[in-house]
MIKOL-688727 format. One record per atom (N, C-alpha, C, O): residue number from 1; residue in three letters; y, x, z. Coordinates in Angstrom, 1 decimal. Layout:
BEGIN
<site><num>NUM</num><residu>Ala</residu><y>Y</y><x>X</x><z>Z</z></site>
...
END
This chain:
BEGIN
<site><num>1</num><residu>Met</residu><y>136.2</y><x>53.3</x><z>121.8</z></site>
<site><num>1</num><residu>Met</residu><y>136.7</y><x>54.9</x><z>122.0</z></site>
<site><num>1</num><residu>Met</residu><y>138.2</y><x>54.8</x><z>121.9</z></site>
<site><num>1</num><residu>Met</residu><y>138.7</y><x>54.1</x><z>121.0</z></site>
<site><num>2</num><residu>Pro</residu><y>138.9</y><x>55.4</x><z>122.6</z></site>
<site><num>2</num><residu>Pro</residu><y>140.4</y><x>55.5</x><z>122.6</z></site>
<site><num>2</num><residu>Pro</residu><y>140.9</y><x>56.3</x><z>121.3</z></site>
<site><num>2</num><residu>Pro</residu><y>140.2</y><x>57.3</x><z>121.1</z></site>
<site><num>3</num><residu>Asn</residu><y>142.0</y><x>56.1</x><z>120.5</z></site>
<site><num>3</num><residu>Asn</residu><y>142.3</y><x>56.7</x><z>119.8</z></site>
<site><num>3</num><residu>Asn</residu><y>143.9</y><x>57.2</x><z>120.0</z></site>
<site><num>3</num><residu>Asn</residu><y>144.6</y><x>56.4</x><z>120.8</z></site>
<site><num>4</num><residu>Pro</residu><y>144.4</y><x>58.3</x><z>119.4</z></site>
<site><num>4</num><residu>Pro</residu><y>145.8</y><x>58.8</x><z>119.8</z></site>
<site><num>4</num><residu>Pro</residu><y>146.8</y><x>57.7</x><z>119.0</z></site>
<site><num>4</num><residu>Pro</residu><y>146.6</y><x>57.2</x><z>117.9</z></site>
<site><num>5</num><residu>Lys</residu><y>147.8</y><x>57.6</x><z>119.9</z></site>
<site><num>5</num><residu>Lys</residu><y>148.7</y><x>56.5</x><z>119.2</z></site>
<site><num>5</num><residu>Lys</residu><y>149.7</y><x>57.2</x><z>118.2</z></site>
<site><num>5</num><residu>Lys</residu><y>150.2</y><x>56.5</x><z>117.4</z></site>
<site><num>6</num><residu>Arg</residu><y>149.9</y><x>58.3</x><z>118.3</z></site>
<site><num>6</num><residu>Arg</residu><y>150.6</y><x>59.1</x><z>117.3</z></site>
<site><num>6</num><residu>Arg</residu><y>150.0</y><x>60.6</x><z>117.1</z></site>
<site><num>6</num><residu>Arg</residu><y>149.2</y><x>61.0</x><z>118.0</z></site>
<site><num>7</num><residu>Arg</residu><y>150.4</y><x>61.2</x><z>116.0</z></site>
<site><num>7</num><residu>Arg</residu><y>149.8</y><x>62.5</x><z>115.7</z></site>
<site><num>7</num><residu>Arg</residu><y>150.6</y><x>63.6</x><z>116.8</z></site>
<site><num>7</num><residu>Arg</residu><y>151.6</y><x>63.4</x><z>117.4</z></site>
<site><num>8</num><residu>Phe</residu><y>149.7</y><x>64.8</x><z>116.8</z></site>
<site><num>8</num><residu>Phe</residu><y>150.3</y><x>66.0</x><z>117.6</z></site>
<site><num>8</num><residu>Phe</residu><y>151.5</y><x>66.4</x><z>117.1</z></site>
<site><num>8</num><residu>Phe</residu><y>151.6</y><x>66.4</x><z>115.8</z></site>
<site><num>9</num><residu>Ser</residu><y>152.5</y><x>66.7</x><z>117.9</z></site>
<site><num>9</num><residu>Ser</residu><y>153.8</y><x>67.5</x><z>117.4</z></site>
<site><num>9</num><residu>Ser</residu><y>153.3</y><x>68.9</x><z>116.7</z></site>
<site><num>9</num><residu>Ser</residu><y>152.2</y><x>69.4</x><z>116.9</z></site>
<site><num>10</num><residu>His</residu><y>154.2</y><x>69.4</x><z>116.0</z></site>
<site><num>10</num><residu>His</residu><y>154.2</y><x>70.7</x><z>115.4</z></site>
<site><num>10</num><residu>His</residu><y>154.1</y><x>71.7</x><z>116.5</z></site>
<site><num>10</num><residu>His</residu><y>153.5</y><x>72.7</x><z>116.4</z></site>
<site><num>11</num><residu>Met</residu><y>154.7</y><x>71.4</x><z>117.6</z></site>
<site><num>11</num><residu>Met</residu><y>154.8</y><x>72.7</x><z>118.6</z></site>
<site><num>11</num><residu>Met</residu><y>153.6</y><x>72.7</x><z>119.2</z></site>
<site><num>11</num><residu>Met</residu><y>153.1</y><x>73.8</x><z>119.4</z></site>
<site><num>12</num><residu>Arg</residu><y>152.9</y><x>71.7</x><z>119.5</z></site>
<site><num>12</num><residu>Arg</residu><y>151.6</y><x>71.6</x><z>120.3</z></site>
<site><num>12</num><residu>Arg</residu><y>150.6</y><x>72.0</x><z>119.4</z></site>
<site><num>12</num><residu>Arg</residu><y>149.7</y><x>72.6</x><z>120.0</z></site>
<site><num>13</num><residu>Thr</residu><y>150.5</y><x>71.8</x><z>118.2</z></site>
<site><num>13</num><residu>Thr</residu><y>149.6</y><x>72.5</x><z>117.2</z></site>
<site><num>13</num><residu>Thr</residu><y>149.8</y><x>74.0</x><z>117.0</z></site>
<site><num>13</num><residu>Thr</residu><y>148.8</y><x>74.7</x><z>116.9</z></site>
<site><num>14</num><residu>Ala</residu><y>151.1</y><x>74.4</x><z>116.9</z></site>
<site><num>14</num><residu>Ala</residu><y>151.5</y><x>75.8</x><z>116.7</z></site>
<site><num>14</num><residu>Ala</residu><y>150.9</y><x>76.7</x><z>118.1</z></site>
<site><num>14</num><residu>Ala</residu><y>150.4</y><x>77.8</x><z>118.0</z></site>
<site><num>15</num><residu>Ser</residu><y>151.3</y><x>76.0</x><z>119.3</z></site>
<site><num>15</num><residu>Ser</residu><y>150.9</y><x>76.8</x><z>120.4</z></site>
<site><num>15</num><residu>Ser</residu><y>149.3</y><x>76.9</x><z>120.6</z></site>
<site><num>15</num><residu>Ser</residu><y>148.8</y><x>77.8</x><z>121.2</z></site>
<site><num>16</num><residu>Arg</residu><y>148.7</y><x>75.8</x><z>120.0</z></site>
<site><num>16</num><residu>Arg</residu><y>147.0</y><x>76.0</x><z>120.2</z></site>
<site><num>16</num><residu>Arg</residu><y>146.7</y><x>77.0</x><z>119.3</z></site>
<site><num>16</num><residu>Arg</residu><y>145.9</y><x>77.8</x><z>119.7</z></site>
<site><num>17</num><residu>Arg</residu><y>147.2</y><x>77.1</x><z>118.0</z></site>
<site><num>17</num><residu>Arg</residu><y>146.7</y><x>78.2</x><z>117.1</z></site>
<site><num>17</num><residu>Arg</residu><y>147.3</y><x>79.6</x><z>117.4</z></site>
<site><num>17</num><residu>Arg</residu><y>146.9</y><x>80.6</x><z>116.7</z></site>
<site><num>18</num><residu>Ser</residu><y>148.1</y><x>79.7</x><z>118.2</z></site>
<site><num>18</num><residu>Ser</residu><y>148.7</y><x>81.0</x><z>118.3</z></site>
<site><num>18</num><residu>Ser</residu><y>147.8</y><x>81.9</x><z>119.3</z></site>
<site><num>18</num><residu>Ser</residu><y>148.0</y><x>83.1</x><z>119.5</z></site>
<site><num>19</num><residu>Thr</residu><y>146.8</y><x>81.3</x><z>119.8</z></site>
<site><num>19</num><residu>Thr</residu><y>145.8</y><x>82.2</x><z>120.5</z></site>
<site><num>19</num><residu>Thr</residu><y>144.7</y><x>82.8</x><z>119.6</z></site>
<site><num>19</num><residu>Thr</residu><y>144.1</y><x>83.8</x><z>119.9</z></site>
<site><num>20</num><residu>Lys</residu><y>144.5</y><x>82.2</x><z>118.3</z></site>
<site><num>20</num><residu>Lys</residu><y>143.5</y><x>82.6</x><z>117.7</z></site>
<site><num>20</num><residu>Lys</residu><y>144.1</y><x>83.7</x><z>116.8</z></site>
<site><num>20</num><residu>Lys</residu><y>144.7</y><x>83.3</x><z>115.8</z></site>
<site><num>21</num><residu>Val</residu><y>143.9</y><x>84.9</x><z>116.9</z></site>
<site><num>21</num><residu>Val</residu><y>144.4</y><x>86.0</x><z>116.2</z></site>
<site><num>21</num><residu>Val</residu><y>143.3</y><x>86.9</x><z>115.7</z></site>
<site><num>21</num><residu>Val</residu><y>142.4</y><x>87.3</x><z>116.5</z></site>
<site><num>22</num><residu>Ala</residu><y>143.4</y><x>87.3</x><z>114.5</z></site>
<site><num>22</num><residu>Ala</residu><y>142.3</y><x>88.3</x><z>114.1</z></site>
<site><num>22</num><residu>Ala</residu><y>142.2</y><x>89.5</x><z>114.7</z></site>
<site><num>22</num><residu>Ala</residu><y>143.2</y><x>90.1</x><z>115.0</z></site>
<site><num>23</num><residu>Gly</residu><y>141.1</y><x>90.0</x><z>115.1</z></site>
<site><num>23</num><residu>Gly</residu><y>141.1</y><x>91.2</x><z>115.8</z></site>
<site><num>23</num><residu>Gly</residu><y>141.0</y><x>92.3</x><z>115.0</z></site>
<site><num>23</num><residu>Gly</residu><y>140.9</y><x>92.1</x><z>113.8</z></site>
<site><num>24</num><residu>Val</residu><y>140.9</y><x>93.6</x><z>115.5</z></site>
<site><num>24</num><residu>Val</residu><y>141.1</y><x>94.8</x><z>114.8</z></site>
<site><num>24</num><residu>Val</residu><y>139.5</y><x>95.2</x><z>114.6</z></site>
<site><num>24</num><residu>Val</residu><y>138.6</y><x>95.3</x><z>115.5</z></site>
<site><num>25</num><residu>Pro</residu><y>139.4</y><x>95.5</x><z>113.2</z></site>
<site><num>25</num><residu>Pro</residu><y>137.8</y><x>95.9</x><z>113.0</z></site>
<site><num>25</num><residu>Pro</residu><y>137.4</y><x>97.1</x><z>113.4</z></site>
<site><num>25</num><residu>Pro</residu><y>138.2</y><x>98.1</x><z>113.5</z></site>
<site><num>26</num><residu>Thr</residu><y>136.1</y><x>97.1</x><z>113.8</z></site>
<site><num>26</num><residu>Thr</residu><y>135.5</y><x>98.4</x><z>114.5</z></site>
<site><num>26</num><residu>Thr</residu><y>135.2</y><x>99.3</x><z>113.5</z></site>
<site><num>26</num><residu>Thr</residu><y>134.5</y><x>98.9</x><z>112.6</z></site>
<site><num>27</num><residu>Leu</residu><y>135.8</y><x>100.5</x><z>113.4</z></site>
<site><num>27</num><residu>Leu</residu><y>135.5</y><x>101.6</x><z>112.6</z></site>
<site><num>27</num><residu>Leu</residu><y>134.5</y><x>102.6</x><z>113.1</z></site>
<site><num>27</num><residu>Leu</residu><y>134.5</y><x>103.0</x><z>114.3</z></site>
<site><num>28</num><residu>Thr</residu><y>133.7</y><x>103.1</x><z>112.3</z></site>
<site><num>28</num><residu>Thr</residu><y>132.8</y><x>104.2</x><z>112.9</z></site>
<site><num>28</num><residu>Thr</residu><y>132.9</y><x>105.5</x><z>111.9</z></site>
<site><num>28</num><residu>Thr</residu><y>133.3</y><x>105.2</x><z>110.8</z></site>
<site><num>29</num><residu>Thr</residu><y>132.6</y><x>106.6</x><z>112.2</z></site>
<site><num>29</num><residu>Thr</residu><y>132.5</y><x>107.9</x><z>111.5</z></site>
<site><num>29</num><residu>Thr</residu><y>131.0</y><x>108.1</x><z>111.1</z></site>
<site><num>29</num><residu>Thr</residu><y>130.1</y><x>108.1</x><z>112.0</z></site>
<site><num>30</num><residu>Asp</residu><y>130.5</y><x>108.1</x><z>109.7</z></site>
<site><num>30</num><residu>Asp</residu><y>129.4</y><x>108.4</x><z>109.3</z></site>
<site><num>30</num><residu>Asp</residu><y>129.0</y><x>109.8</x><z>109.7</z></site>
<site><num>30</num><residu>Asp</residu><y>129.7</y><x>110.8</x><z>109.3</z></site>
<site><num>31</num><residu>Pro</residu><y>127.8</y><x>110.0</x><z>110.4</z></site>
<site><num>31</num><residu>Pro</residu><y>127.3</y><x>111.3</x><z>110.9</z></site>
<site><num>31</num><residu>Pro</residu><y>127.2</y><x>112.3</x><z>109.6</z></site>
<site><num>31</num><residu>Pro</residu><y>127.7</y><x>113.4</x><z>109.6</z></site>
<site><num>32</num><residu>Asn</residu><y>126.5</y><x>111.7</x><z>108.6</z></site>
<site><num>32</num><residu>Asn</residu><y>126.1</y><x>112.5</x><z>107.6</z></site>
<site><num>32</num><residu>Asn</residu><y>127.2</y><x>113.0</x><z>106.8</z></site>
<site><num>32</num><residu>Asn</residu><y>127.2</y><x>114.2</x><z>106.4</z></site>
<site><num>33</num><residu>Ser</residu><y>128.1</y><x>112.3</x><z>106.4</z></site>
<site><num>33</num><residu>Ser</residu><y>129.3</y><x>112.5</x><z>105.4</z></site>
<site><num>33</num><residu>Ser</residu><y>130.7</y><x>112.7</x><z>106.1</z></site>
<site><num>33</num><residu>Ser</residu><y>131.6</y><x>113.2</x><z>105.5</z></site>
<site><num>34</num><residu>Gly</residu><y>130.8</y><x>112.3</x><z>107.2</z></site>
<site><num>34</num><residu>Gly</residu><y>132.1</y><x>112.3</x><z>108.1</z></site>
<site><num>34</num><residu>Gly</residu><y>132.9</y><x>111.2</x><z>107.5</z></site>
<site><num>34</num><residu>Gly</residu><y>134.0</y><x>111.2</x><z>107.9</z></site>
<site><num>35</num><residu>Glu</residu><y>132.6</y><x>110.3</x><z>106.6</z></site>
<site><num>35</num><residu>Glu</residu><y>133.5</y><x>109.2</x><z>106.1</z></site>
<site><num>35</num><residu>Glu</residu><y>133.8</y><x>108.1</x><z>107.3</z></site>
<site><num>35</num><residu>Glu</residu><y>132.9</y><x>107.8</x><z>108.2</z></site>
<site><num>36</num><residu>Val</residu><y>135.0</y><x>107.5</x><z>107.3</z></site>
<site><num>36</num><residu>Val</residu><y>135.2</y><x>106.5</x><z>108.3</z></site>
<site><num>36</num><residu>Val</residu><y>135.1</y><x>105.1</x><z>107.6</z></site>
<site><num>36</num><residu>Val</residu><y>135.9</y><x>104.8</x><z>106.7</z></site>
<site><num>37</num><residu>His</residu><y>134.2</y><x>104.3</x><z>108.1</z></site>
<site><num>37</num><residu>His</residu><y>133.9</y><x>103.0</x><z>107.4</z></site>
<site><num>37</num><residu>His</residu><y>133.8</y><x>101.7</x><z>108.5</z></site>
<site><num>37</num><residu>His</residu><y>133.8</y><x>101.8</x><z>109.7</z></site>
<site><num>38</num><residu>Met</residu><y>133.8</y><x>100.7</x><z>108.0</z></site>
<site><num>38</num><residu>Met</residu><y>133.7</y><x>99.4</x><z>109.0</z></site>
<site><num>38</num><residu>Met</residu><y>132.2</y><x>99.3</x><z>109.2</z></site>
<site><num>38</num><residu>Met</residu><y>131.4</y><x>99.6</x><z>108.3</z></site>
<site><num>39</num><residu>Arg</residu><y>132.0</y><x>98.9</x><z>110.5</z></site>
<site><num>39</num><residu>Arg</residu><y>130.5</y><x>98.9</x><z>110.9</z></site>
<site><num>39</num><residu>Arg</residu><y>129.8</y><x>97.7</x><z>110.2</z></site>
<site><num>39</num><residu>Arg</residu><y>130.4</y><x>96.7</x><z>109.9</z></site>
<site><num>40</num><residu>His</residu><y>128.6</y><x>97.8</x><z>110.0</z></site>
<site><num>40</num><residu>His</residu><y>127.7</y><x>96.9</x><z>109.4</z></site>
<site><num>40</num><residu>His</residu><y>128.0</y><x>96.5</x><z>108.0</z></site>
<site><num>40</num><residu>His</residu><y>127.9</y><x>95.4</x><z>107.6</z></site>
<site><num>41</num><residu>Arg</residu><y>128.5</y><x>97.5</x><z>107.3</z></site>
<site><num>41</num><residu>Arg</residu><y>129.0</y><x>97.3</x><z>105.9</z></site>
<site><num>41</num><residu>Arg</residu><y>128.8</y><x>98.6</x><z>105.2</z></site>
<site><num>41</num><residu>Arg</residu><y>129.0</y><x>99.7</x><z>105.7</z></site>
<site><num>42</num><residu>Ala</residu><y>128.2</y><x>98.5</x><z>103.9</z></site>
<site><num>42</num><residu>Ala</residu><y>127.9</y><x>99.5</x><z>103.0</z></site>
<site><num>42</num><residu>Ala</residu><y>129.2</y><x>100.2</x><z>102.5</z></site>
<site><num>42</num><residu>Ala</residu><y>130.2</y><x>99.5</x><z>102.1</z></site>
<site><num>43</num><residu>His</residu><y>129.2</y><x>101.5</x><z>102.4</z></site>
<site><num>43</num><residu>His</residu><y>130.3</y><x>102.3</x><z>102.2</z></site>
<site><num>43</num><residu>His</residu><y>130.2</y><x>103.3</x><z>101.1</z></site>
<site><num>43</num><residu>His</residu><y>129.0</y><x>103.7</x><z>100.8</z></site>
<site><num>44</num><residu>Gln</residu><y>131.3</y><x>103.7</x><z>100.3</z></site>
<site><num>44</num><residu>Gln</residu><y>131.0</y><x>104.3</x><z>99.1</z></site>
<site><num>44</num><residu>Gln</residu><y>131.2</y><x>105.9</x><z>99.8</z></site>
<site><num>44</num><residu>Gln</residu><y>132.0</y><x>106.2</x><z>100.7</z></site>
<site><num>45</num><residu>Val</residu><y>130.4</y><x>106.8</x><z>99.1</z></site>
<site><num>45</num><residu>Val</residu><y>130.4</y><x>108.1</x><z>99.5</z></site>
<site><num>45</num><residu>Val</residu><y>130.1</y><x>108.7</x><z>98.1</z></site>
<site><num>45</num><residu>Val</residu><y>129.0</y><x>108.8</x><z>97.7</z></site>
<site><num>46</num><residu>Gly</residu><y>131.4</y><x>109.2</x><z>97.3</z></site>
<site><num>46</num><residu>Gly</residu><y>131.2</y><x>109.8</x><z>95.9</z></site>
<site><num>46</num><residu>Gly</residu><y>130.8</y><x>108.6</x><z>95.0</z></site>
<site><num>46</num><residu>Gly</residu><y>131.4</y><x>107.6</x><z>95.0</z></site>
<site><num>47</num><residu>Asp</residu><y>129.6</y><x>109.0</x><z>94.4</z></site>
<site><num>47</num><residu>Asp</residu><y>129.0</y><x>107.9</x><z>93.6</z></site>
<site><num>47</num><residu>Asp</residu><y>127.8</y><x>107.2</x><z>94.1</z></site>
<site><num>47</num><residu>Asp</residu><y>127.2</y><x>106.4</x><z>93.5</z></site>
<site><num>48</num><residu>Asp</residu><y>127.6</y><x>107.5</x><z>95.4</z></site>
<site><num>48</num><residu>Asp</residu><y>126.4</y><x>106.7</x><z>96.2</z></site>
<site><num>48</num><residu>Asp</residu><y>127.0</y><x>105.6</x><z>97.1</z></site>
<site><num>48</num><residu>Asp</residu><y>128.2</y><x>105.7</x><z>97.6</z></site>
<site><num>49</num><residu>Leu</residu><y>126.2</y><x>104.7</x><z>97.3</z></site>
<site><num>49</num><residu>Leu</residu><y>126.5</y><x>103.6</x><z>98.2</z></site>
<site><num>49</num><residu>Leu</residu><y>125.7</y><x>103.7</x><z>99.3</z></site>
<site><num>49</num><residu>Leu</residu><y>124.5</y><x>103.5</x><z>99.2</z></site>
<site><num>50</num><residu>Met</residu><y>126.2</y><x>103.9</x><z>100.5</z></site>
<site><num>50</num><residu>Met</residu><y>125.4</y><x>104.3</x><z>101.9</z></site>
<site><num>50</num><residu>Met</residu><y>125.5</y><x>103.1</x><z>102.7</z></site>
<site><num>50</num><residu>Met</residu><y>126.5</y><x>102.4</x><z>102.7</z></site>
<site><num>51</num><residu>Tyr</residu><y>124.4</y><x>102.8</x><z>103.5</z></site>
<site><num>51</num><residu>Tyr</residu><y>124.1</y><x>101.9</x><z>104.4</z></site>
<site><num>51</num><residu>Tyr</residu><y>123.2</y><x>102.5</x><z>105.6</z></site>
<site><num>51</num><residu>Tyr</residu><y>122.1</y><x>102.9</x><z>105.4</z></site>
<site><num>52</num><residu>Arg</residu><y>123.7</y><x>102.6</x><z>106.7</z></site>
<site><num>52</num><residu>Arg</residu><y>123.0</y><x>102.9</x><z>107.9</z></site>
<site><num>52</num><residu>Arg</residu><y>122.3</y><x>104.4</x><z>107.9</z></site>
<site><num>52</num><residu>Arg</residu><y>121.3</y><x>104.8</x><z>108.3</z></site>
<site><num>53</num><residu>Gly</residu><y>123.2</y><x>105.1</x><z>107.3</z></site>
<site><num>53</num><residu>Gly</residu><y>122.9</y><x>106.7</x><z>106.8</z></site>
<site><num>53</num><residu>Gly</residu><y>122.0</y><x>106.8</x><z>105.7</z></site>
<site><num>53</num><residu>Gly</residu><y>121.6</y><x>108.0</x><z>105.5</z></site>
<site><num>54</num><residu>Lys</residu><y>121.7</y><x>105.8</x><z>104.9</z></site>
<site><num>54</num><residu>Lys</residu><y>120.7</y><x>106.0</x><z>103.8</z></site>
<site><num>54</num><residu>Lys</residu><y>121.3</y><x>105.7</x><z>102.4</z></site>
<site><num>54</num><residu>Lys</residu><y>122.1</y><x>104.8</x><z>102.4</z></site>
<site><num>55</num><residu>Val</residu><y>121.0</y><x>106.3</x><z>101.4</z></site>
<site><num>55</num><residu>Val</residu><y>121.6</y><x>106.0</x><z>100.0</z></site>
<site><num>55</num><residu>Val</residu><y>120.9</y><x>104.8</x><z>99.8</z></site>
<site><num>55</num><residu>Val</residu><y>119.7</y><x>104.7</x><z>99.9</z></site>
<site><num>56</num><residu>Val</residu><y>121.7</y><x>103.5</x><z>99.4</z></site>
<site><num>56</num><residu>Val</residu><y>121.3</y><x>102.5</x><z>98.9</z></site>
<site><num>56</num><residu>Val</residu><y>121.2</y><x>102.2</x><z>97.3</z></site>
<site><num>56</num><residu>Val</residu><y>120.3</y><x>101.6</x><z>96.7</z></site>
<site><num>57</num><residu>Leu</residu><y>122.3</y><x>102.8</x><z>96.8</z></site>
<site><num>57</num><residu>Leu</residu><y>122.6</y><x>102.7</x><z>95.4</z></site>
<site><num>57</num><residu>Leu</residu><y>123.0</y><x>103.9</x><z>94.8</z></site>
<site><num>57</num><residu>Leu</residu><y>123.9</y><x>104.5</x><z>95.4</z></site>
<site><num>58</num><residu>Thr</residu><y>122.7</y><x>104.4</x><z>93.7</z></site>
<site><num>58</num><residu>Thr</residu><y>123.2</y><x>105.6</x><z>93.1</z></site>
<site><num>58</num><residu>Thr</residu><y>123.7</y><x>105.3</x><z>91.7</z></site>
<site><num>58</num><residu>Thr</residu><y>122.9</y><x>104.7</x><z>90.8</z></site>
<site><num>59</num><residu>Lys</residu><y>125.0</y><x>105.7</x><z>91.4</z></site>
<site><num>59</num><residu>Lys</residu><y>125.5</y><x>105.3</x><z>90.1</z></site>
<site><num>59</num><residu>Lys</residu><y>125.1</y><x>106.2</x><z>89.2</z></site>
<site><num>59</num><residu>Lys</residu><y>125.6</y><x>107.4</x><z>89.3</z></site>
<site><num>60</num><residu>Ala</residu><y>124.1</y><x>105.8</x><z>88.1</z></site>
<site><num>60</num><residu>Ala</residu><y>123.7</y><x>106.6</x><z>87.1</z></site>
<site><num>60</num><residu>Ala</residu><y>124.7</y><x>107.0</x><z>86.1</z></site>
<site><num>60</num><residu>Ala</residu><y>125.4</y><x>106.1</x><z>85.6</z></site>
<site><num>61</num><residu>Lys</residu><y>124.7</y><x>108.3</x><z>85.6</z></site>
<site><num>61</num><residu>Lys</residu><y>125.6</y><x>108.7</x><z>84.5</z></site>
<site><num>61</num><residu>Lys</residu><y>125.1</y><x>108.4</x><z>83.1</z></site>
<site><num>61</num><residu>Lys</residu><y>124.0</y><x>108.8</x><z>82.8</z></site>
<site><num>62</num><residu>Ala</residu><y>125.8</y><x>107.9</x><z>82.5</z></site>
<site><num>62</num><residu>Ala</residu><y>125.6</y><x>107.3</x><z>81.0</z></site>
<site><num>62</num><residu>Ala</residu><y>125.6</y><x>108.8</x><z>80.2</z></site>
<site><num>62</num><residu>Ala</residu><y>126.6</y><x>109.6</x><z>80.3</z></site>
<site><num>63</num><residu>Glu</residu><y>124.7</y><x>109.0</x><z>79.5</z></site>
<site><num>63</num><residu>Glu</residu><y>124.7</y><x>110.3</x><z>78.5</z></site>
<site><num>63</num><residu>Glu</residu><y>124.5</y><x>109.7</x><z>77.0</z></site>
<site><num>63</num><residu>Glu</residu><y>124.5</y><x>110.5</x><z>76.1</z></site>
END
């Protein structure tokens, strides 16, 4: 197998990496509460944790 005779230059490495840019996350509005949140993530509404329009976790108040 042939091996490179010398390592890649900084310019070649930088130009290859320049195309890999983080995309803008997709935001969605919750139909029940109207909160804007990232898709496929649980989000906080008041004291409740919501996912796919359902309450997943409720914060119990200590008395």
